[in-house]
C-alpha positions, 0 to 999 in steps of 0.5 A: 442470639446476635453477636455484637462487634465492638464497632457497633457498641463504640458508635453508640458510646461515642454517638459516632455518626453517621452510625449512630442511629442504626446501632443505637437501634439495634441496642433499642431492640435488644433493651425491648427483648426483641433480640438477644445479644452477646459480646466477646470477652475481649470487647468487654476489655477493650471497651473499658480500656477505651472509656477509661482512657478517653473519659475516666474510670467512674464512666469506664465502670459504669459502662461495663455494669450497663453492658454486663446488665443487658448483654451476654458475654460469649465464652472464649477458651483455647478451643475458641482460639484454635477455631479462630486461627484456623479460619482464613480472616486478615483480622484474628480479632474479628475471627475470635468473635466469629468463633466464639458466635459460632461456639454459642450458636449465634445466628448472626454477627452485627458489624459495620465491617461485613467484608471482614467476617467473609471467612465467619462460619457465622453470617454478619450483617450491618446494623441496618440489615438487622433492622430489617429483619423481623423483631424477635427473630434473634431471641434464643428460644427462636434459635433451632 
């Protein structure tokens, strides 16, 4: 399973160029069942806030319904936050994602900010790098 950074989802939701195509292709693999993916809980709340603020509440609710239908949510508890705080990253939010991905035994974090995840115990890769991996490599039953 892969953990998706918020920026990958925002690339798709906002059709941000030049990143839209690769990020959309990552989600397409998930929809086809070629990979399983998860978001951090704080990504879900952040995405809802942004869509509601810059579009409207109805679209934000629809976006969250879609995300929850197709993606897992990484559990985050006190231990996850303590672990994140122990990592040497500059961005605490990224380290929370890293610690949650570690706790859930994710194989990779897909992000456009690979450099920010250097201290992560879970390797990070860009959407383009993820797309170079064989389909099916990041499914739960393939882990172990």
